[in-house]
Structures are given as structure tokens and as C-alpha cells.
C-alpha positions in Angstrom: 62.5 -49.7 20.8 60.9 -51.2 23.9 64.2 -52.2 25.5 65.3 -48.6 25.4 62.3 -47.0 27.0 62.6 -45.8 30.6 60.2 -47.3 33.1 57.4 -45.0 34.4 58.7 -42.8 37.2 57.0 -44.8 40.0 60.0 -45.1 42.3 62.2 -42.7 44.4 64.0 -39.8 42.8 67.8 -40.3 42.4 70.8 -38.6 41.0 72.5 -39.7 37.7 74.6 -42.0 39.9 71.6 -43.7 41.4 71.8 -42.0 44.8 68.4 -41.3 46.3 67.5 -37.7 46.8 65.4 -36.4 49.7 64.6 -32.9 48.4 64.7 -31.4 44.9 62.8 -28.2 45.7 65.4 -26.5 47.9 69.1 -26.0 47.3 71.5 -26.8 50.2 72.2 -23.5 52.1 73.8 -22.2 55.3 70.8 -21.4 57.4 67.3 -20.7 56.1 68.4 -17.4 54.6 72.1 -18.1 54.0 74.2 -18.6 50.9 73.8 -21.7 48.7 76.6 -24.2 49.2 78.9 -25.4 46.5 78.9 -28.9 48.0 75.3 -29.4 46.9 76.1 -32.0 44.2 72.5 -32.7 43.4 71.8 -29.0 42.7 74.9 -28.7 40.5 74.1 -32.0 38.6 70.5 -30.9 38.0 71.4 -27.4 36.7 74.4 -28.6 34.7 72.3 -31.3 32.9 69.6 -28.7 32.1 72.2 -26.3 30.7 73.3 -28.9 28.2 70.0 -30.3 27.1 69.9 -28.5 23.7 71.7 -29.8 20.6 72.3 -27.9 17.3 69.1 -27.9 15.3 69.1 -29.0 11.7 70.3 -26.3 9.3 67.3 -27.1 7.1 64.3 -29.2 8.0 64.6 -28.1 11.6 60.8 -28.0 12.2 59.3 -31.5 12.0 57.1 -34.2 13.3 57.4 -38.0 13.1 55.7 -41.3 13.6 56.4 -45.1 13.5 54.6 -47.6 11.3 55.2 -50.3 8.8 55.6 -50.8 5.1 53.9 -53.7 3.4 54.9 -54.9 -0.1 52.2 -55.7 -2.6 54.3 -58.2 -4.7 57.8 -59.4 -5.2 60.0 -57.0 -7.2 62.8 -59.5 -7.7 62.5 -58.9 -11.4 64.0 -55.5 -10.8 65.7 -55.5 -7.4 67.2 -57.9 -4.8 66.1 -55.5 -2.0 64.8 -57.9 0.7 61.9 -55.6 1.9 60.5 -55.7 -1.6 61.0 -59.4 -2.1 57.6 -60.9 -1.2 54.0 -59.9 -1.1 52.7 -59.1 2.4 56.2 -58.7 3.9 56.1 -55.9 6.6 59.0 -53.7 7.4 59.1 -51.3 10.4 59.5 -47.6 9.5 60.0 -44.2 11.1 58.8 -41.2 9.1 59.7 -37.6 9.7 57.9 -34.7 8.0 59.3 -31.2 8.1 59.4 -27.7 6.7 62.7 -26.5 5.1 63.3 -22.8 5.8 62.2 -22.1 9.4 63.8 -23.0 12.7 62.3 -25.5 15.2 59.9 -22.8 16.6 58.4 -21.7 13.3 54.9 -22.4 12.2 53.7 -25.5 10.4 51.6 -23.9 7.7 54.1 -21.6 6.0 54.6 -21.7 2.2 57.5 -24.1 1.9 58.7 -27.4 0.7 57.9 -30.3 3.1 60.4 -33.0 3.9 59.2 -36.6 3.7 61.9 -38.8 5.0 61.3 -42.6 5.6 63.7 -44.9 7.5 63.0 -48.6 6.6 64.4 -50.9 9.3 64.9 -53.8 6.9 66.4 -57.2 7.6 69.4 -56.2 5.4 70.0 -53.0 7.2 68.5 -49.5 7.3 67.3 -47.9 4.1 66.5 -44.2 4.1 64.3 -42.7 1.4 65.0 -39.0 2.0 62.5 -37.0 -0.1 60.2 -34.1 -0.3 56.5 -33.4 -1.1 57.7 -32.0 -4.4 59.4 -34.1 -7.1 62.1 -31.6 -8.2 64.5 -29.2 -6.5 65.9 -25.7 -6.9 69.4 -26.7 -8.1 71.0 -29.3 -10.2 74.4 -29.6 -8.6 75.0 -29.9 -4.8 77.8 -27.4 -4.9 75.1 -24.8 -5.1 73.3 -26.0 -2.0 75.1 -23.7 0.5 74.3 -20.8 -1.8 70.6 -21.8 -2.1 70.2 -22.3 1.7 72.0 -19.1 2.6 69.7 -17.3 0.2 66.4 -18.8 1.4 67.2 -18.7 5.2 66.6 -15.6 7.3 68.7 -12.7 6.1 71.9 -12.4 8.1 71.6 -8.7 9.1 68.2 -9.0 10.9 67.4 -12.8 11.1 64.1 -12.3 9.2 61.8 -13.5 7.9 61.1 -16.7 9.8 59.7 -19.6 7.8 59.2 -17.7 4.6 60.8 -17.3 1.2 59.2 -13.9 0.5 62.3 -11.8 0.9 65.2 -10.2 -1.0 68.0 -12.8 -0.9 65.9 -15.8 -2.0 64.4 -14.1 -5.0 67.7 -12.5 -5.9 69.3 -15.9 -6.1 66.4 -17.5 -8.0 66.2 -14.6 -10.5 69.9 -15.3 -11.3 69.5 -19.1 -11.3 67.0 -20.1 -14.0 67.3 -23.8 -13.2 65.2 -23.0 -10.1 62.2 -22.0 -12.3 60.5 -25.4 -12.4 60.7 -25.8 -8.6 59.4 -22.2 -8.1 56.2 -23.3 -9.9 55.7 -26.0 -7.4 56.6 -23.7 -4.5 54.1 -21.1 -5.6 51.4 -23.7 -6.1 49.1 -24.9 -3.4 51.4 -28.0 -3.0 53.5 -25.7 -0.8 50.6 -25.3 1.7 49.3 -28.8 2.3 46.1 -29.4 4.4 47.9 -32.1 6.3 51.0 -34.3 6.2 48.5 -37.1 5.8 47.2 -35.5 2.5 50.4 -34.7 0.7 52.5 -36.7 -1.7 56.1 -37.6 -1.3 58.9 -38.1 -3.8 62.4 -39.4 -3.8 63.3 -36.5 -6.1 66.3 -38.2 -7.7 66.6 -41.0 -10.1 68.0 -44.1 -8.3 68.8 -47.6 -9.5 67.2 -50.9 -8.7 69.7 -53.7 -9.0 68.9 -57.4 -9.3 70.9 -60.2 -7.7 72.7 -60.8 -11.0 73.7 -57.1 -11.3 71.2 -55.8 -13.8 70.1 -52.2 -13.3 66.9 -50.3 -13.8 66.4 -46.6 -13.2 63.7 -45.9 -10.6 61.9 -42.8 -9.2 59.9 -43.2 -6.0 56.4 -41.7 -5.3 54.3 -41.7 -2.1 50.6 -41.2 -2.7 48.3 -40.5 0.3 45.2 -42.7 0.5 43.2 -39.7 1.8 43.9 -37.7 -1.4 46.2 -34.8 -2.2 44.7 -31.7 -0.5 45.9 -28.2 0.3 44.9 -25.1 2.2 44.6 -21.7 0.4 47.1 -19.0 1.2 44.8 -16.8 3.3 43.8 -19.8 5.3 47.4 -21.0 5.8 48.4 -17.5 7.2 45.5 -17.5 9.7 46.2 -21.1 10.7 49.8 -20.1 11.6 48.5 -17.7 14.1 45.6 -19.8 15.4 47.6 -23.0 15.8 51.3 -22.9 14.8 51.4 -26.7 15.5 48.5 -27.4 13.1 50.2 -30.1 11.0 52.1 -31.7 14.0 48.8 -31.8 16.0 46.9 -33.2 13.1 49.3 -36.1 12.6 49.5 -36.9 16.4 45.7 -36.8 16.9 45.0 -38.9 13.9 47.2 -41.7 15.1 46.0 -41.4 18.7 42.4 -41.7 17.4 43.2 -44.8 15.4 42.8 -43.1 12.0 46.2 -44.2 10.8 47.7 -42.3 7.9 48.4 -44.4 4.9 50.4 -43.9 1.6 51.0 -46.1 -1.4 54.5 -46.4 -2.6 54.8 -46.3 -6.4 57.8 -46.5 -8.8 58.5 -45.3 -12.3 60.8 -47.8 -13.9 63.1 -47.0 -16.9 65.3 -49.6 -18.5 69.0 -48.8 -18.7 68.9 -48.8 -22.5 66.1 -46.1 -22.5 68.1 -43.6 -20.4 68.4 -41.1 -23.3 65.0 -41.5 -24.9 63.5 -38.5 -23.1 63.8 -34.8 -24.0 65.4 -34.2 -20.6 68.2 -35.8 -18.5 67.2 -38.5 -16.0 70.1 -37.2 -13.8 68.7 -33.7 -13.6 66.9 -33.2 -10.2 65.0 -30.2 -11.6 63.0 -32.5 -14.0 60.2 -35.1 -13.6 59.3 -38.0 -15.7 55.7 -37.2 -16.7 53.3 -40.0 -15.5 51.7 -40.1 -18.9 55.1 -41.2 -20.4 56.1 -43.6 -17.6 53.1 -44.6 -15.4 53.6 -45.0 -11.6 53.4 -48.7 -10.6 52.1 -49.2 -7.0 54.4 -51.7 -5.2 53.4 -51.4 -1.5 51.7 -49.3 1.2 52.9 -47.6 4.4 50.8 -47.2 7.5 51.8 -44.9 10.4 50.2 -46.3 13.6 52.4 -45.2 16.6 53.4 -41.9 17.9 56.8 -41.3 19.5 56.9 -41.3 23.3 59.7 -38.7 23.5 60.0 -36.1 20.8 63.7 -35.3 21.4 64.9 -38.9 21.8 63.1 -40.0 18.6 61.9 -37.3 16.2 64.8 -34.9 17.0 67.6 -37.5 17.2 66.6 -39.5 14.1 69.3 -39.2 11.5 68.6 -39.7 7.8 71.1 -40.2 5.1 70.6 -40.6 1.4 73.6 -43.0 1.3 71.9 -45.4 3.7 70.9 -47.9 1.0 70.5 -51.7 1.1 71.4 -54.4 -1.5 69.2 -53.9 -4.5 69.1 -50.1 -4.4 72.0 -47.9 -5.7 72.8 -44.4 -6.8 73.0 -42.7 -10.2 75.4 -39.9 -11.2 72.8 -37.2 -10.3 75.2 -34.4 -9.1 72.7 -33.2 -6.5 72.3 -36.8 -5.1 76.1 -37.3 -5.1 76.5 -34.2 -2.9 73.8 -35.2 -0.6 75.5 -38.5 0.0 78.4 -36.5 1.5 76.5 -33.8 3.3 74.0 -35.8 5.3 76.6 -37.9 7.0 78.7 -34.8 7.7 75.9 -32.8 9.3 75.0 -35.6 11.7 78.5 -35.6 13.1 78.1 -32.0 14.5 74.4 -32.2 15.2 74.6 -35.5 17.2 78.0 -35.1 18.7 80.2 -37.6 16.9 80.3 -40.8 14.8 78.2 -43.1 17.0 74.7 -41.6 16.3 73.7 -44.8 14.6 73.7 -46.4 18.1 70.9 -44.1 19.3 67.7 -46.2 19.6 65.8 -44.6 16.8 68.7 -45.0 14.4 69.7 -48.6 15.3 69.2 -51.2 12.6 67.2 -54.4 13.3 69.9 -56.1 11.3 73.0 -57.3 13.2 75.9 -54.8 13.2 79.5 -56.1 13.1 82.5 -53.8 12.3 85.8 -52.4 13.6 84.6 -48.9 14.3 85.6 -48.0 17.9 85.5 -45.3 20.5 84.3 -41.7 19.9 81.8 -39.6 21.7 78.7 -41.5 22.8 80.1 -45.0 22.3 77.5 -47.4 23.8 78.9 -50.8 22.9 81.6 -52.6 24.8 83.7 -54.2 22.1 86.0 -57.1 23.2 88.8 -58.5 21.0 90.4 -57.2 17.9 89.6 -54.0 16.1 91.2 -54.4 12.7 91.1 -56.5 9.5 92.6 -58.8 8.5 93.3 -60.5 11.8 94.0 -64.0 13.1 93.7 -63.4 16.8 90.0 -62.7 16.5 89.3 -65.6 14.2 89.3 -63.4 11.2 86.1 -61.7 12.2 84.2 -59.7 11.2 84.9 -61.3 7.9 84.1 -60.1 4.4 80.4 -60.9 3.8 80.9 -61.3 0.1 83.1 -64.4 0.4 81.6 -67.2 -1.6 79.1 -64.9 -3.4 76.5 -65.0 -0.6 73.1 -63.3 -0.9 72.1 -60.2 0.9 75.5 -58.5 0.4 75.7 -54.9 -1.0 77.5 -54.8 -4.3 77.8 -51.5 -6.2 76.3 -51.4 -9.6 79.0 -52.1 -12.2 79.1 -49.0 -14.4 81.8 -48.0 -16.8 82.9 -44.4 -16.1 85.4 -42.3 -18.2 85.9 -38.6 -18.9 88.1 -35.7 -18.2 88.2 -33.8 -14.9 86.2 -30.7 -15.7 83.9 -28.2 -14.0 81.2 -28.2 -16.7 77.6 -29.0 -16.6 76.1 -31.3 -19.3 74.3 -29.7 -22.2 71.4 -32.0 -21.4 70.9 -30.0 -18.2 70.4 -26.6 -20.0 66.6 -26.5 -20.5 65.3 -24.7 -17.5 61.8 -23.7 -18.7 60.1 -26.5 -20.6 58.9 -28.4 -17.6 58.0 -25.2 -15.7 55.8 -24.4 -18.7 54.4 -27.9 -18.7 53.4 -27.4 -15.0 51.6 -24.1 -15.9 49.8 -25.8 -18.8 48.6 -28.6 -16.6 46.9 -26.3 -14.0 43.2 -25.5 -13.9 41.9 -21.9 -14.0 41.9 -21.5 -10.2 45.3 -23.2 -9.8 46.7 -20.7 -12.2 45.1 -17.8 -10.4 46.6 -19.1 -7.1 50.1 -19.3 -8.8 49.8 -15.7 -10.0 48.7 -14.5 -6.6 51.5 -16.3 -4.9 54.2 -14.9 -7.2 52.7 -11.4 -6.6 52.8 -11.9 -2.8 56.3 -13.2 -2.7 57.9 -10.7 -5.1 55.9 -7.9 -3.5 58.0 -8.4 -0.4 61.2 -7.9 -2.5 62.6 -4.3 -2.1 64.9 -4.4 -5.1 63.1 -3.6 -8.3 65.8 -5.1 -10.6 65.2 -8.5 -8.8 61.5 -8.3 -9.5 62.1 -7.4 -13.1 64.6 -10.2 -13.6 62.2 -12.7 -12.1 59.2 -11.6 -14.2 61.5 -11.8 -17.3 62.3 -15.4 -16.3 58.6 -16.2 -16.0 58.0 -15.0 -19.6 59.8 -18.1 -20.7 57.2 -20.2 -18.9 54.0 -18.4 -19.9 53.2 -14.9 -21.3 50.0 -14.9 -19.3 51.8 -15.8 -16.1 54.4 -13.2 -16.5 51.9 -10.5 -17.5 49.7 -11.4 -14.5 52.6 -11.2 -12.0 53.9 -8.0 -13.6 50.5 -6.3 -13.3 50.4 -7.0 -9.6 53.9 -5.6 -9.1 53.2 -2.5 -11.2 55.7 -3.5 -13.8 55.3 -3.6 -17.6 54.5 -6.9 -19.1 57.5 -8.5 -20.7 57.6 -9.3 -24.3 56.5 -12.8 -25.3 59.0 -15.5 -25.8 58.6 -17.7 -28.9 58.7 -21.5 -28.8 57.1 -22.1 -25.3 55.9 -25.7 -25.1 52.2 -26.5 -25.1 52.9 -29.9 -23.4 50.9 -30.7 -20.3 50.6 -33.5 -17.7 47.1 -33.8 -16.2 48.5 -35.8 -13.3 50.1 -32.6 -11.9 46.8 -30.9 -11.2 44.9 -31.1 -8.0 41.6 -30.0 -9.7 40.5 -33.5 -10.7 41.1 -36.4 -8.4 39.1 -39.3 -7.0 37.4 -38.5 -3.7 38.7 -40.5 -0.8 35.8 -40.3 1.6 35.6 -38.1 4.8 37.7 -40.2 7.2 39.4 -37.9 9.7 37.8 -34.7 8.3 36.9 -32.2 11.0 33.4 -30.7 11.0 32.3 -27.8 13.2 28.7 -27.6 14.3 27.8 -24.0 15.2 25.1 -24.1 17.9 23.3 -21.9 20.3 20.3 -22.2 22.7 17.3 -23.6 20.9 19.5 -25.6 18.4 17.8 -28.5 16.7 19.7 -31.0 18.8 18.0 -34.0 17.2 19.2 -32.9 13.8 22.8 -32.5 15.2 22.7 -36.0 16.5 21.5 -37.5 13.3 24.1 -35.7 11.1 26.9 -36.4 13.6 26.0 -40.1 13.7 26.1 -40.2 9.9 29.4 -38.4 9.5 31.2 -40.1 12.4 30.1 -43.4 11.0 32.2 -42.6 7.9 35.2 -41.6 10.1 34.7 -37.8 10.4 35.3 -35.9 13.6 32.3 -33.7 14.6 32.6 -31.0 17.3 29.9 -28.7 18.6 31.0 -25.1 19.0 29.0 -22.5 21.0 29.6 -19.1 22.5 30.5 -20.7 25.8 31.2 -24.2 27.0 28.7 -26.3 28.9 25.4 -27.6 27.7 22.7 -26.3 25.2 19.0 -27.0 25.3 16.9 -27.3 22.2 14.5 -29.4 20.1 15.4 -33.0 20.9 16.9 -32.4 24.4 20.3 -31.2 25.7 23.6 -31.1 23.8 27.1 -30.9 25.2 29.4 -28.3 23.8 32.8 -29.6 22.8 34.6 -26.2 22.3 34.0 -22.6 23.1 33.7 -20.7 19.8 36.0 -17.8 20.8 38.8 -20.3 21.2 38.5 -21.9 17.8 38.5 -20.8 14.1 37.2 -22.1 10.8 40.8 -22.7 9.6 41.0 -25.6 12.1 38.0 -27.4 10.4 37.2 -28.8 7.0 33.4 -28.0 6.9 30.7 -26.2 8.8 27.2 -27.3 9.8 24.6 -24.9 11.1 21.5 -26.9 12.3 18.0 -25.8 11.3 16.7 -23.6 14.2 15.1 -20.2 13.9 16.1 -19.1 17.4 19.7 -20.4 17.3 20.2 -19.0 13.8 19.3 -15.6 14.9 21.6 -15.8 17.9 24.5 -17.0 15.7 23.9 -14.2 13.2 24.4 -11.7 16.0 27.6 -13.4 17.2 30.7 -11.8 15.5 32.7 -15.0 16.1 30.1 -17.2 14.3 29.8 -14.7 11.4 33.6 -14.6 11.0 33.7 -18.4 11.1 31.3 -18.8 8.2 32.8 -15.9 6.2 36.3 -17.6 6.4 34.9 -21.1 5.7 33.1 -19.8 2.6 36.1 -17.7 1.4 38.4 -20.7 1.7 36.1 -22.9 -0.3 34.9 -25.2 2.5 31.6 -27.1 2.5 28.8 -25.3 4.4 25.5 -26.8 5.4 22.8 -24.5 6.8 19.4 -26.0 6.2 16.2 -24.2 7.0 15.2 -20.6 6.3 16.5 -19.2 3.0 18.1 -16.7 3.0 19.6 -18.1 6.2 20.3 -15.3 8.8 23.8 -16.4 9.5 24.8 -16.8 5.8 23.3 -13.3 5.1 25.3 -11.8 8.0 28.4 -13.5 6.6 27.9 -11.6 3.3 27.3 -14.6 1.1 26.2 -13.3 -2.3 22.6 -13.6 -3.3 23.5 -15.5 -6.5 24.9 -18.3 -4.3 22.0 -18.3 -1.8 19.5 -18.5 -4.7 21.2 -21.5 -6.3 22.9 -23.6 -3.6 24.1 -27.0 -4.7 26.8 -29.6 -4.9 28.9 -27.6 -7.5 29.4 -24.9 -4.8 29.5 -27.1 -1.7 26.7 -25.1 -0.2 23.5 -26.8 1.3 20.7 -24.5 2.3 16.9 -24.3 2.4 14.9 -27.5 2.4 17.5 -30.3 2.3 14.9 -33.1 2.8 15.0 -35.3 5.9 18.0 -35.4 8.2 19.3 -38.5 6.4 19.3 -36.8 3.0 20.9 -33.7 4.5 23.7 -35.8 6.1 24.3 -37.7 2.8 24.5 -34.5 0.8 26.8 -32.9 3.3 29.1 -36.0 3.4 29.3 -35.9 -0.4 30.2 -32.2 -0.2 32.9 -32.8 2.4 34.5 -35.6 0.3 35.1 -33.1 -2.5 37.4 -31.1 0.0 37.1 -27.6 -1.5 35.1 -25.5 -3.9 37.5 -22.9 -5.4 35.2 -21.4 -8.0 32.7 -19.7 -5.7 31.7 -16.1 -6.2 33.3 -13.6 -3.9 31.7 -12.4 -0.7 29.7 -9.2 -0.8 31.6 -6.0 0.2 
């Protein structure tokens, strides 16, 4: 990309034609108070260019953020694929990744309840490969012919262009209530997976079943999984809504700042591999994009890692103009007959033509392959290459070039998987696609108690925004096929009668689907707020901060005003004024041991609200010293919690030992992320 970056503006201002300009602050006019003159070519050029700076935004996935990095293979996968970027251990391939929401426009908030796009462009030596996925492994529909209907239903309603960045409205739920195949995806969408803590802490999935293909043409079905090294973490719904107001750019800012701070996000790429002869051994169809392969049946095999280590220098030129396409594959990776994938292979190319102004978008720097490009494509809007010679094949005048790469059976040539296909032309969906509820029930069965509670609350919230009672009733009836408890819980919140139970619901579960039990991944890049006031135990703050930052956490001191605080242990600089911040922007809260400062904080409504929210959202809170602590009491923490603080509730109060013990206990609490089983705040 370096060759395409403009040099810093250190020279004289010019027009687009390179003519130096003496004044860009005043239009050319007849006299100091006279009319502006049409001959002012600089004025006309400047305004005309400005008037044409916007391009059509993406129909879906308009709101996004991106970064560069690399993918590094763990081992050779030549046994399964001839893809070059997976051919040797340690081989690094440049990548660009774009994360996004689906429903909202470019100006919508980051923390809405929505699917997140997770699209990766691998700049391989064999050409560009795009793995265009989401943070959920399934989708709403099975056949791409339904995609316009789904998008029309989920987007803002046409009569009033509302709501922005939300699925809680009439048309979306009307569509889903009449389209039972969406039920499994709805379980994911109503779960906390739809409100991730960070792009850096969410999974990614290829969604579809693809094929690995070896050099000798042997195929293996493959599903792709991205797993974040920092763990899979989410916000809670109340927190996500507050964050959207406090910082609409929360996820975008989080990704940018992590990379700028050298805390590079990292994911492991894993695959589920299924032999061709095992295609029909499952109780679902591998070609059905509304189904997963449970990890307990086919384990995920890690094959490499991805690190994002460089931010774009120009959002429009890079993040906005990047063009992904599911059909951008390389030798060794091919498609299956998944009807949703087949439609995407048409649609993604088609949409770039209107969004980026013509067929030459692959010449934009962010889309250019590192592999050599030779073809007979010519002309069109935005053509950047001067092509001499012939523009057809076969030819003799141009030496027969570019020639067929497959001549002589050379390696590194894309060859489609040889598959026998027969059948009648019919508009009929396979019988193997007809089970719409079993995996939705498996998802429910796999959830912990608090995850199920969040699911019920989410369905209540979303359907509570639906005006049409018949739509609510249909949707609750659909949920009865997933779980009687789920349907009854949602119905109760909507004031509807609980539907009758449906016999034969599966009791199958997949523990890998739950966020309740997962390995802790340390505290690197976690943000910790220190609430301080005059008289704060500054020595304790320094000790705790040194311990936490040593493990990679980011610690910021918040006080009523900016400036400097004085206390035991000397002065302390304030990083942020408390009224400008909120607990939703942090992962944990520390209140140093100080009688004077604690009393001042307990009298500060901003500090009280900060602790209230942090506790309600399940975040670790450390407030050593007096028990009951004045600030925790003012924040209405229940006595049963204050009387038995401990690691199971993520609350550290009273005598926590020395500063070293306090810091260790707090670090362990932060590593657990959240504590969803806390008693409620007092009324």
C-alpha cells in the first residue's frame, strides 16, 4: 500500500491539474463586495469535487471498521487443500479485516443488537481470497432468493425510515414469524452474542460449508471458525443501550486504540473437516446455512492465527472502498451447493459495480492483489492501467498472451472441483432443509440460567416493540417448538397466554455454545476506572495500577474535575473528568481506600451512578477499606452482598490485605469478565 499513499502535505497548495494556488479562503469576485466570478476555476473545482465525495453506502454492513495485519499458518494443510497460504508452517499472508453491523446506516451506533460482519481479505501469492463471514455461524434464510425480502423486512420501515440500527419493529418480526427457518438465527440474535464487548472479543464464522480441494482434486467439506485470543465476551442489553448514547463509536474506537497502543487483536483460525463420504451422516444438511455442525461431533482444528497490527490511514480509501466477494477464492478452496452461498456469489460482485462505480474496483489499492494480474479486461469507469497490445484470446499478434495458465498441468491454477450434477429444473427445497427447530432448541438447551434469562428478556423487548398482536402471537407459537419455558416466559412479558407445549422437542445440547464457562484470557487491554477525590490513597492507586498495567490493562484515574489530586502518598494526575465518562466505557471499577475521598465520592451523583451501573452490569468492583463502604452503600448495593463479598460475585471490599494482595485479587476478578448472578440493587 505504501506506493499508493499520498506524501504529507508539506508543499504548496495546487489544483487537481497541479497549478499552484495563492488563496483558497476567498472566491474571485468583482471588487471586495461584488459578485463571485464564474471564471474562478479553483473555486468551481473545489466545490464540484466536494459535491461528489460521497458514494452509495453498502445496503447492509454499512457501518464498519477495519484494520490490516497478517495470517500465519500453524502447519501444512496439503493433506486437505492446495491453497498456498495454508501450505507451510510459519508462512505469513497479509490481510485486511472489516467488522460491521448489518441493519443500520453508516451513522448508526456500534453497540446495537445486531449480527456483526467479520470479513477477511487474504492477499495470498495465488490471488485474493475473501472469507466473508459473521460473528454468528448461521443465517436467517436458507436460499438467497429470500435475501431481498429479509433485508427489506429488517431495514428501517419505508414509511418513516425507523428504527435505525434495530430489529425491534413490525416488519422484521412479521417476516420471521412467517419464516420458521429463521428461528435458529433468532436464538443467536437474541443472545448476548449480538451485543459483543468488542470486535476483539467476538468469534467469526464462515457460515457456509465450503470445500477444501487437494492438488489431485480430492475434496473435503470445511467450515471456518475465528476464535478471539482474548475470549468471547459480551455486554448486557442495558449497558449496550447506554453505550450507544455515551459513545456511538465504541467498537470502532476500541479497535483503533488497541492497535495504536500495541495491544494487537488476535484470533485463531480453526476448521471443521468432514470427508465427502460422510456428507449425509448428520441429522441435518451440510448445505443448510441455518445449521451448525456441533463441535462435540466434529471438533474445531486450529490451523493458524491472525494478528491485526496496523490501522488504516484513510477511512474512505481503505475501509469504505474495500470490496469483499464470497466468490473470491484461490486454488484449493471451492464452493458447495449451499443455495445461500450460491446467491451471495452473484450478489457481492453485482453490488460493488454500483457502489464503486464500475468494473475496475479491484484496481483500488485496498483491493489490489499482491499476485500478478494479467487479463483482457479493458476500459470502463476508473480504469487505472494503460494496456498496450492485444485485448482478446486467442491471439498471435500478442504472442498468445495472456495464455491459459493450466497448459501443461501447472501448479497454482484454479480448477473447479469435479462434481457430478443431475436433476430436474424445479423450484423446490430439499426435504433435508425442513427441520427449523431442533438446532434452535439445542441452542436453548446449551445456555446457562442467566443466558436463558437474557434470551427471554431480549425476545420480550423486541416483540414488545411490535404493534401487531397477531405477529406477537405467531412468534410465540414458533418459540413453543424450541422450548415451552422460553415461549411461556416471552408470552408472560407480552401479556399473552402461554402456548400449549409441543411434543418431541430435542434435549440435545452443545456446551461449546455457552459463554458461561470459558477459559480466562488474562486482563490485557481491559479498561479499569479509578474513582478518586481529594485525600485519595495515591500510594495504593500507584501500586494497583502498576500491577494491572503490568498485565496489559489500561488504568485511568477519574475525578470530579481534571487536574491533580493530593492524598496519602503524594499527588496524582487525573486522566479524565468523571462527568465526561461512564461506567459502560470501562471493564472494572477501583475505589481506593480513603475515608475522606470515599465520603466525597458518596456525595457525588456521577460517582454513585458509575458504581450502580458497573454493579448492575456485572463488572468487577474493588472498594477496600470501611465496610459497609460509603460509596457502595450510596450506590444501593444490597447488604447480603456487602456482608459476603468475594470472588464469586466479583466484589472486593473490607480488608483485602496488602496492596499486592488487593491487586492480585482484583486482577483475577477482572479476568473473569462479568458476574451475571449478582443480587439486584436495592430499591
